[in-house]
C-alpha positions as CSV (number, residue, x, y, z in Angstrom):
1,M,-11.2,-8.3,27.5
2,A,-14.6,-9.5,29.8
3,A,-12.2,-8.2,33.0
4,P,-13.6,-5.8,35.2
5,D,-10.5,-4.0,35.6
6,F,-9.7,-4.0,31.6
7,W,-10.1,-0.6,30.8
8,N,-8.3,0.5,33.7
9,D,-5.7,1.1,31.4
10,G,-7.1,2.5,28.4
11,G,-3.5,2.5,26.2
12,A,-3.5,-1.1,26.9
13,A,-6.6,-2.1,26.5
14,Q,-6.6,-0.6,22.9
15,K,-3.4,-2.7,22.2
16,T,-5.3,-6.1,23.2
17,I,-8.6,-5.0,21.4
18,E,-5.6,-4.8,18.4
19,A,-4.0,-8.0,18.8
20,C,-8.0,-9.6,18.7
21,N,-8.7,-7.6,15.6
22,I,-5.1,-9.3,14.2
23,L,-6.1,-12.5,15.1
24,K,-9.9,-12.2,14.4
25,L,-8.5,-11.6,10.4
26,W,-7.3,-15.1,10.6
27,T,-10.1,-17.3,12.5
28,V,-13.5,-15.5,12.0
29,P,-12.4,-16.9,7.9
30,F,-10.7,-20.1,8.5
31,Q,-14.5,-20.6,10.5
32,E,-16.8,-19.3,8.3
33,M,-15.3,-21.3,5.3
34,N,-15.0,-24.5,7.5
35,C,-18.4,-24.8,8.2
36,K,-19.6,-24.3,5.0
37,F,-17.4,-26.5,3.5
38,Q,-18.9,-28.9,6.2
39,D,-22.0,-27.7,4.7
40,I,-21.4,-28.9,1.3
41,K,-19.7,-32.4,1.9
42,E,-22.8,-33.4,3.5
43,L,-25.6,-31.6,0.9
44,L,-23.4,-32.4,-2.0
45,P,-24.0,-36.4,-2.5
46,E,-27.4,-35.8,-2.0
47,A,-27.5,-32.8,-5.2
48,Y,-25.7,-35.5,-7.2
49,E,-28.4,-38.4,-5.7
50,I,-31.4,-36.6,-6.8
51,D,-29.7,-35.5,-9.8
52,D,-30.5,-31.5,-8.7
53,V,-28.5,-29.7,-11.2
54,E,-29.5,-26.4,-10.1
55,L,-28.4,-27.4,-6.7
56,I,-25.0,-28.7,-8.1
57,K,-23.9,-25.7,-9.4
58,E,-24.6,-23.7,-6.6
59,L,-22.6,-25.9,-4.4
60,T,-19.9,-26.7,-6.8
61,A,-19.7,-22.3,-7.0
62,S,-19.8,-22.1,-3.1
63,L,-16.5,-24.8,-3.6
64,A,-14.4,-22.4,-5.9
65,S,-15.6,-19.6,-3.7
66,I,-13.7,-21.4,-0.4
67,E,-10.8,-22.2,-2.9
68,K,-10.3,-19.0,-3.5
69,G,-10.3,-17.8,0.0
70,L,-8.0,-20.5,1.0
71,E,-5.6,-19.1,-1.2
72,E,-5.9,-15.8,0.4
73,L,-5.1,-17.2,3.6
74,E,-2.5,-19.0,2.2
75,I,-1.1,-15.4,1.4
76,R,-1.5,-13.6,4.4
77,K,0.2,-16.5,6.0
78,M,2.7,-15.1,4.2
79,L,2.6,-11.5,5.9
80,G,3.9,-12.8,9.3
81,G,6.4,-9.8,10.2
82,D,6.2,-7.8,12.9
83,L,4.1,-4.6,10.3
84,D,2.9,-6.6,7.9
85,S,-0.6,-6.3,9.8
86,R,-0.4,-2.3,9.9
87,D,-1.4,0.7,7.9
88,C,0.8,2.0,6.3
89,Y,1.5,5.4,4.2
90,V,2.2,5.1,0.2
91,E,4.1,7.8,-1.5
92,I,4.4,8.1,-4.8
93,N,6.9,10.6,-6.7
94,A,7.0,11.8,-10.2
95,G,10.8,11.8,-11.7
96,A,13.0,13.5,-14.3
97,G,10.9,13.9,-17.6
98,G,8.0,17.0,-16.5
99,T,4.6,16.6,-17.6
100,E,5.3,12.7,-19.1
101,S,6.8,11.9,-15.0
102,C,3.7,13.7,-13.5
103,D,1.2,12.6,-15.7
104,W,2.7,9.1,-14.9
105,A,2.1,9.6,-11.1
106,A,-0.9,10.5,-11.5
107,M,-2.1,7.2,-12.9
108,L,-0.2,5.4,-10.2
109,S,-2.5,7.3,-8.2
110,R,-5.5,6.4,-9.6
111,M,-4.5,2.9,-9.6
112,Y,-3.5,1.9,-6.0
113,Q,-6.4,3.8,-4.9
114,R,-8.4,1.7,-6.6
115,Y,-6.2,-1.3,-5.7
116,A,-6.8,-0.2,-2.0
117,S,-10.6,0.1,-3.1
118,R,-10.5,-3.3,-4.3
119,R,-9.7,-4.3,-1.2
120,G,-12.1,-2.3,1.1
121,W,-9.1,-0.1,2.7
122,K,-9.9,3.7,4.4
123,V,-8.1,6.3,1.7
124,E,-6.7,9.4,3.1
125,V,-4.6,11.7,1.3
126,V,-1.9,13.2,3.4
127,D,-0.3,15.6,0.8
128,R,-0.4,16.5,-3.2
129,L,1.5,19.0,-5.0
130,E,0.5,19.4,-8.9
131,G,1.9,19.2,-11.7
132,E,2.6,22.6,-13.1
133,V,0.6,21.3,-16.9
134,A,-0.7,18.0,-15.9
135,G,-0.8,15.4,-13.6
136,I,0.8,15.6,-9.7
137,K,4.5,16.2,-8.9
138,S,4.0,13.9,-5.4
139,I,1.3,12.5,-3.6
140,T,1.2,10.5,-0.3
141,F,-1.7,8.6,0.6
142,R,-2.5,6.6,4.2
143,F,-4.3,3.2,3.5
144,S,-5.8,1.6,6.9
145,G,-7.1,-1.9,6.6
146,A,-6.2,-5.1,7.3
147,F,-2.6,-6.0,6.2
148,A,-1.9,-2.6,4.1
149,Y,1.4,-2.8,4.4
150,G,2.4,-6.3,4.1
151,Y,0.6,-6.4,0.8
152,C,1.9,-2.9,-0.4
153,K,5.4,-3.1,0.3
154,S,5.6,-5.0,-3.0
155,E,5.3,-2.0,-4.7
156,K,8.4,-0.2,-3.4
157,G,10.6,1.1,-6.2
158,V,10.9,3.0,-9.4
159,H,8.0,2.1,-11.9
160,R,8.9,2.8,-15.2
161,L,6.4,3.5,-18.3
162,V,6.8,3.4,-22.1
163,R,4.5,5.0,-24.0
164,I,2.9,7.3,-27.3
165,S,3.1,10.4,-25.0
166,P,-0.6,12.4,-25.2
167,F,1.6,15.9,-24.9
168,D,3.9,15.1,-27.9
169,A,2.4,16.6,-30.9
170,N,5.1,13.7,-33.2
171,A,2.9,11.7,-31.2
172,K,6.7,9.7,-30.4
173,R,7.0,7.5,-27.8
174,H,8.4,8.4,-24.4
175,T,9.8,6.8,-21.2
176,S,9.0,8.1,-17.7
177,F,9.7,6.8,-14.1
178,A,8.0,7.5,-10.9
179,S,9.3,6.1,-7.5
180,V,7.1,4.6,-4.9
181,D,8.0,4.4,-0.9
182,V,6.1,2.3,1.4
183,I,6.1,3.4,5.1
184,P,4.0,1.5,7.6
185,L,2.6,3.6,10.7
186,V,4.4,3.4,13.7
187,D,2.5,5.5,15.9
188,D,2.5,2.8,19.1
189,V,6.8,2.7,18.7
190,Q,9.1,5.5,20.3
191,V,11.6,7.0,17.6
192,N,13.8,9.1,19.3
193,V,13.2,12.6,17.3
194,L,14.7,15.6,19.0
195,P,13.5,19.1,18.4
196,E,16.7,20.4,17.6
197,E,17.2,18.2,14.1
198,I,13.9,18.6,12.8
199,R,13.2,22.1,10.6
200,V,9.8,23.2,10.1
201,D,8.6,25.2,7.3
202,T,4.5,26.1,6.8
203,Y,3.3,27.3,3.5
204,R,-0.1,27.7,2.2
205,S,-2.0,25.0,0.9
206,S,-2.0,23.9,-2.3
207,G,-5.4,21.6,-2.3
208,A,-8.8,22.9,-3.5
209,G,-10.3,22.9,-0.1
210,G,-12.6,25.6,1.8
211,Q,-11.8,29.0,2.8
212,H,-9.3,28.5,6.2
213,V,-7.1,25.6,4.0
214,N,-5.7,28.4,1.0
215,K,-6.0,31.4,3.1
216,T,-3.2,30.2,6.2
217,D,0.0,28.7,6.8
218,S,-1.7,25.7,7.6
219,A,0.7,23.3,5.6
220,V,3.4,21.7,6.9
221,R,6.7,21.1,5.3
222,M,9.4,18.9,8.1
223,T,12.7,18.1,7.0
224,H,15.0,15.6,9.6
225,I,19.0,17.3,8.9
226,P,20.3,14.3,10.1
227,T,18.5,11.7,7.2
228,G,17.8,14.6,4.8
229,I,14.1,13.4,5.0
230,V,11.1,15.0,4.4
231,V,7.3,14.5,4.7
232,S,5.2,17.1,4.1
233,C,1.0,17.5,5.0
234,Q,-1.9,19.7,4.0
235,S,-4.9,17.5,4.3
236,E,-6.2,18.9,7.5
237,R,-7.5,22.3,8.6
238,S,-5.4,23.2,11.0
239,Q,-1.3,23.6,11.7
240,I,-0.9,21.7,14.9
241,Q,-3.2,18.8,13.7
242,N,-0.8,18.9,10.3
243,R,2.4,19.1,12.7
244,E,1.1,16.0,14.7
245,T,0.7,14.0,11.0
246,C,4.7,15.3,10.1
247,L,5.5,13.6,13.1
248,K,4.1,10.5,12.8
249,M,5.2,9.9,9.3
250,L,8.7,11.0,10.1
251,Q,9.0,8.6,12.9
252,S,7.9,6.0,10.5
253,K,10.1,6.8,8.3
254,L,12.8,7.2,10.4
255,Y,11.6,3.3,12.0
256,E,11.5,2.1,8.3
257,K,14.9,3.4,7.7
258,E,16.7,1.6,10.5
259,R,14.7,-1.2,10.1
260,L,15.5,-1.3,6.8
261,E,19.6,-1.0,7.3
262,Q,19.5,-4.1,9.5
263,Q,17.7,-6.5,7.3
264,Q,21.2,-5.2,5.0
265,K,23.7,-6.2,7.8
266,V,22.1,-9.4,8.2
267,A,21.5,-10.0,4.6
268,A,25.4,-9.1,3.8
269,L,26.5,-11.1,6.9
270,G,24.4,-14.4,5.2
271,G,25.0,-14.5,1.7
272,E,21.5,-13.6,1.3
273,K,21.0,-13.2,-2.9
274,K,17.7,-12.1,-3.0
275,E,18.4,-8.7,-1.6
276,I,15.7,-5.9,-3.2
277,A,17.8,-2.3,-3.4
278,W,15.0,0.5,-2.1
279,G,14.8,3.0,-5.2
280,S,15.6,0.2,-7.7
281,Q,13.3,-0.3,-11.0
282,I,11.3,-3.0,-9.8
283,R,8.5,-3.0,-13.1
284,N,8.0,-2.1,-16.6
285,Y,4.7,-1.0,-18.2
286,V,4.4,-0.9,-21.7
287,F,1.7,0.5,-23.2
288,Q,2.9,1.0,-27.1
289,P,4.3,-1.1,-29.4
290,Y,2.9,-3.8,-27.9
291,T,0.3,-4.1,-24.1
292,L,3.1,-5.7,-21.4
293,V,3.3,-5.2,-17.3
294,K,6.3,-7.0,-16.5
295,D,7.8,-7.3,-12.5
296,T,11.8,-7.4,-12.9
297,R,11.8,-9.5,-9.7
298,T,9.2,-12.1,-9.9
299,K,9.4,-12.1,-14.3
300,V,5.3,-12.4,-13.6
301,E,3.9,-10.9,-16.8
302,I,0.2,-9.3,-17.6
303,G,-0.7,-8.5,-20.9
304,N,-4.2,-6.9,-19.8
305,I,-2.4,-3.2,-19.0
306,Q,-5.9,-1.8,-18.2
307,S,-7.0,-4.2,-15.9
308,V,-3.5,-3.3,-14.0
309,M,-3.9,0.2,-13.6
310,D,-7.3,-0.3,-12.7
311,G,-5.3,-1.8,-9.7
312,E,-5.7,-5.5,-10.2
313,I,-1.8,-5.6,-9.3
314,D,-2.7,-8.8,-6.9
315,E,-0.8,-11.4,-9.6
316,F,1.9,-8.9,-8.6
317,V,1.7,-8.5,-4.9
318,T,0.9,-12.6,-4.9
319,A,4.1,-13.6,-6.6
320,Y,6.7,-10.8,-4.5
321,L,5.4,-12.6,-1.1
322,K,5.5,-15.8,-2.3
323,E,9.1,-15.5,-3.3
324,F,10.9,-12.7,-0.8
325,G,8.4,-13.0,2.0
């Protein structure tokens, strides 16, 4: 990067910088923790020798934070896949069940936004379709941050909610479903999409945008005819920008589809028993008659359902990574 001709090829330079930043995500935290540990190693015996209670508490707390940091690096070590370090799209769709499912999709939307915020990721709403009465029918986020896809890939599948419906005057228990899809952003990978294989529809944005957004057909829906994959975007002001975003999403989905098909073929040849089928029910969220969130793959259970809905899903993510990588 210090070479005089480094910026002669802008594309190659950007890839080098990205690779360097990924390496720094490993080396910088390790070096910082190592320095802190060496300091504690020298100071703690002296603190005990002079019986400085406050200093001992402070150094012990620092040790605990180092241990937590090492656990985070251990988890990150599991994110060694080619796509794990990339940004990703998270798409939530309400299942059958009308208003109940739309409300459930909105609850999951809030949960993932809070999770992304806890990790310090940038959150962008690419597309959103409101429910007829409440909630949302579908929403697509772009999460930008360190290892966004690697952490979010565990969330792909169907999420099931059991609760007493706030929309039911008889206060009966209802079961609702919503599907979550996670696609890595692969804008630097060439995916051949022929123009004749794409149908493009334009429509007016349904969001609460400004004067321009709701008065022109700026929103774009793109359908890949051979596979039936549909993507849409209404977050940008111009139709051209929404088309570009749709094309990136479509390329990412096609790349992910091909990659998953190859993995399934390899797993079938190798007799792999830990297959996680796309679209399978992965987690149950029970609000009544008791509170429990249970992952059907890793068997991890959390009783504090409110903390989970506030975005504290690290225990589920970590268990998935440990078992399935």
